[in-house]
C-alpha positions in Angstrom: -8.3 -8.7 -25.1 -10.2 -8.1 -21.9 -11.1 -11.1 -19.7 -13.6 -11.0 -16.9 -12.3 -11.9 -13.4 -14.5 -14.1 -11.2 -15.7 -11.8 -8.4 -18.0 -14.3 -6.7 -15.6 -14.4 -3.8 -16.4 -10.8 -2.7 -19.9 -11.6 -1.4 -18.6 -14.6 0.6 -15.7 -12.5 2.1 -18.2 -9.7 2.9 -20.4 -12.1 4.8 -17.5 -13.6 6.7 -16.0 -10.2 7.8 -19.3 -8.9 8.9 -19.8 -12.0 11.1 -16.2 -11.8 12.5 -16.4 -8.0 13.2 -19.8 -8.4 15.0 -18.4 -11.2 17.1 -15.3 -9.3 18.1 -17.1 -6.1 19.0 -20.0 -7.8 20.8 -17.6 -9.8 22.9 -15.4 -6.8 23.7 -12.3 -8.4 22.1 -11.7 -5.2 20.2 -12.7 -1.6 20.6 -13.0 -0.8 16.9 -12.8 -2.4 13.5 -11.1 -0.7 10.5 -12.8 -1.7 7.3 -14.7 -0.5 4.2 -18.2 0.9 3.9 -20.2 1.8 0.8 -19.5 5.3 -0.4 -21.9 7.8 -2.0 -20.8 7.1 -5.6 -22.4 4.0 -7.1 -20.2 1.0 -6.6 -17.5 2.9 -4.6 -16.1 2.1 -1.2 -14.5 4.2 1.6 -12.4 3.4 4.6 -14.4 3.4 7.9 -13.9 2.8 11.6 -16.8 1.1 13.3 -17.1 0.7 17.1 -20.4 -1.3 17.6 -21.5 -4.7 16.6 -24.6 -3.3 14.9 -22.4 -1.4 12.4 -20.7 -4.6 11.3 -23.6 -5.4 9.0 -22.6 -2.4 6.9 -19.0 -3.6 6.1 -18.2 -4.6 2.6 -15.5 -6.0 0.4 -15.6 -5.3 -3.3 -13.2 -4.5 -6.2 -13.6 -0.9 -5.2 -11.9 -1.5 -1.8 -8.6 -0.1 -3.0 -7.3 1.7 0.1 -4.4 0.4 2.1 -6.0 0.5 5.6 -2.7 0.0 7.4 -2.2 3.8 7.3 -4.9 4.2 9.9 -2.8 2.5 12.5 0.1 4.9 12.2 0.9 7.8 14.5 -0.1 10.3 11.8 -3.8 9.2 12.0 -5.5 10.5 15.1 -9.1 9.2 14.5 -8.4 5.6 15.6 -9.3 4.9 19.2 -6.3 4.8 21.4 -7.7 2.3 24.0 -8.3 -1.3 23.5 -7.3 -3.8 20.8 -8.0 -2.8 17.2 -9.2 -5.1 14.4 -8.3 -4.3 10.8 -9.4 -5.9 7.5 -6.3 -6.5 5.3 -5.5 -7.6 1.8 -2.1 -9.1 1.1 -0.6 -5.8 0.1 -2.0 -4.3 3.4 -0.5 -7.2 5.3 3.0 -6.4 3.9 2.6 -2.8 5.2 1.5 -4.2 8.6 4.5 -6.4 8.8 6.8 -3.4 8.0 5.2 -1.3 10.7 5.5 -4.0 13.2 9.2 -4.5 12.2 9.8 -0.8 12.7 8.2 -0.8 16.2 5.3 1.3 15.1 2.8 -1.4 16.0 2.7 -4.2 18.5 1.3 -7.4 16.9 -0.6 -8.2 20.1 -2.5 -4.9 19.8 -4.2 -5.7 16.5 -6.5 -8.5 15.3 -6.1 -8.9 11.5 -9.0 -10.1 9.4 -7.5 -11.3 6.2 -9.2 -10.6 2.9 -8.9 -13.2 0.1 -8.6 -10.9 -2.9 -9.1 -11.5 -6.6 -7.9 -8.0 -7.3 -9.0 -4.4 -7.0 -9.9 -1.8 -9.6 -7.2 0.5 -11.1 -7.3 4.2 -10.3 -8.7 5.1 -13.8 -11.5 2.6 -13.7 -15.1 3.5 -12.8 -16.0 2.2 -9.3 -19.0 0.4 -10.7 -17.0 -1.2 -13.6 -16.7 -5.0 -14.0 -13.3 -6.4 -12.8 -11.4 -7.4 -15.9 -7.8 -7.7 -16.9 -8.2 -4.2 -18.4 -9.7 -2.6 -15.3 -7.8 -4.4 -12.6 -4.9 -2.5 -10.9 -1.6 -3.3 -12.4 -0.1 -4.3 -9.0 -2.7 -7.1 -8.8 -1.3 -8.8 -12.0 2.0 -9.4 -10.3 0.6 -10.2 -6.8 1.5 -13.8 -5.8 -0.4 -13.8 -2.4 -4.1 -13.4 -2.9 -4.7 -15.3 0.3 -3.2 -13.2 3.2 -0.6 -14.9 5.2 -0.4 -14.5 9.0 -3.9 -13.1 9.7 -5.8 -14.0 12.9 -8.9 -14.8 10.8 -9.1 -15.4 7.1 -12.4 -16.5 5.4 -12.1 -19.9 3.7 -12.9 -18.7 0.2 -11.4 -19.8 -3.1 -10.2 -16.9 -5.2 -9.3 -16.8 -8.9 -6.8 -14.0 -9.5 -5.5 -12.5 -12.7 -1.9 -13.2 -13.8 0.2 -11.6 -16.4 2.8 -9.0 -17.1 2.1 -5.8 -15.2 2.6 -2.3 -16.6 5.5 -1.9 -14.3 7.5 -4.7 -15.8 7.2 -3.3 -19.3 7.9 0.3 -18.1 11.0 -0.8 -16.1 12.3 -2.6 -19.1 11.8 0.5 -21.3 13.6 2.7 -18.8 16.5 0.3 -18.4 17.0 0.4 -22.1 17.6 4.1 -21.9 20.9 5.9 -21.4 21.4 7.4 -17.9 20.8 10.9 -19.4 17.5 9.7 -21.0 16.3 8.3 -17.7 17.2 11.4 -15.9 15.3 13.5 -18.4 12.3 11.2 -18.0 12.1 11.5 -14.3 12.8 15.3 -14.4 9.8 15.6 -16.7 7.7 13.5 -14.4 8.6 15.4 -11.2 8.2 18.7 -12.9 4.4 18.0 -12.8 4.3 17.7 -9.1 2.2 20.4 -7.3 3.5 19.4 -3.8 0.0 18.4 -2.5 1.7 15.6 -0.5 -1.2 13.2 -1.2 1.4 10.5 -1.7 2.7 11.1 1.8 -0.7 11.1 3.4 -1.7 7.6 2.1 1.7 5.9 2.6 1.8 3.7 5.8 5.5 4.3 6.0 5.3 8.2 6.1 4.4 8.0 9.7 6.5 10.9 11.1 4.4 13.4 12.9 6.6 16.1 11.4 8.1 15.3 8.0 11.7 16.5 7.5 10.5 18.2 4.3 8.2 20.5 6.4 10.9 21.7 8.6 12.0 25.3 8.0 14.6 25.8 10.7 16.7 24.8 8.9 14.8 24.2 5.7 15.7 20.8 4.4 13.7 20.8 1.1 12.2 23.7 -0.7 8.4 23.4 -0.2 7.2 25.2 -3.3 6.5 23.2 -6.5 9.7 24.2 -8.3 12.1 21.8 -10.1 14.8 21.7 -7.4 12.4 21.1 -4.5 10.4 18.6 -6.5 13.4 16.5 -7.4 14.7 16.6 -3.8 11.3 15.6 -2.4 10.7 12.6 -4.7 14.3 11.3 -4.6 14.4 11.6 -0.8 11.1 9.8 -0.5 12.1 7.0 -2.9 15.3 6.4 -0.9 13.4 6.4 2.4 11.0 3.8 1.0 13.7 1.5 -0.4 13.6 -1.8 1.4 10.3 -0.8 3.1 7.7 -0.2 0.4 4.9 -2.7 0.5 4.0 -2.2 -3.2 0.4 -1.1 -2.4 0.7 1.7 -5.1 -1.5 4.0 -3.1 0.9 6.9 -3.8 0.5 6.5 -7.5 -3.3 6.0 -7.2 -3.9 9.3 -5.4 -1.5 11.5 -7.3 -3.6 14.1 -9.1 -0.8 14.7 -11.7 -0.5 11.0 -12.7 3.2 10.8 -11.8 4.2 7.1 -11.9 5.4 6.9 -8.4 5.0 3.2 -7.9 7.1 2.7 -11.0 10.1 4.2 -9.2 9.3 2.2 -6.1 9.1 -1.1 -8.1 12.4 -0.3 -9.7 14.0 0.2 -6.3 12.4 -3.0 -5.1 13.9 -4.9 -8.0 17.3 -3.5 -7.2 17.0 -4.7 -3.6 15.9 -8.1 -4.8 18.8 -8.4 -7.2 21.5 -7.0 -4.9 20.4 -8.5 -1.6 17.8 -11.1 -2.4 15.4 -9.1 -0.2 11.7 -8.3 -0.5 10.0 -6.0 2.0 7.0 -6.9 4.1 6.9 -10.7 4.2 8.2 -10.9 7.7 8.5 -8.2 10.4 12.2 -7.2 10.4 13.8 -4.5 12.4 16.4 -3.7 9.8 16.4 -4.0 6.0 19.5 -4.3 3.8 20.0 -0.5 3.5 20.3 0.1 7.2 22.2 -3.0 8.2 25.6 -4.4 7.4 26.7 -8.0 6.7 30.2 -9.1 6.0 29.0 -11.0 2.9 27.5 -7.8 1.4 28.8 -6.7 -2.0 31.5 -4.1 -1.5 32.4 -3.6 -5.2 31.0 0.0 -5.1 33.8 1.0 -2.7 36.6 2.7 -4.8 
């Protein structure tokens, strides 16, 4: 049964971020603000970079503000001004990405002003942008989000949010996969990856795919076959999943933009669960230079060594 989610907080957050952005830009505290503006389709929103206080009145926050804006602070994005401090509006899942980028020395915390967004949830990738936010239309990641009030922002509007809670699609799907035999799981993922057309949309929206040249684009030597064939697709997705292990912020942007509906975040959530169970580690809550897969502790489980 669908239940409506209280979205009254969005208008209050919108007013607060407009005021804060105008103050920062008018006072010269930042050179630009990364946020959301209305898009052409009714009810939709799009990422935007504003550079004047007058433009601040156009900023919005709504259930359609799905994009993880942290990606605009990575080296791969050239449109962000390189001079002056940058302000960015950030939901909790965006905050986790920012923490990861700071921990990996891709950002300096002193170079950014974070405007936290109290968030009741955002729409799923299949919902119409003008749809009401309900337990049926909300993104699955929002059902398991425990931090609707961003932690560690420079400014967060004082707004009460009522967020949905309940089992997400990922929990049920992971349980179903874990009940399979290894051969059945392998068959499932081979079928999913066979759909891939190698558009790299997942790479383009991921804050942690910040290399200016991806190893999968190199052809001297060629590391991974670039055409959408089974061997290359398997290599691409497995390598990417491993690279994200202990780093993924759980924003699910990769899955949202995939034109072939490959459940990419399902694989990421499974990897995150393994990291939690094996190392009691969750990515993105504090900037850390090294995660459990690229550091060694004497207390680490060594039972895998034969």
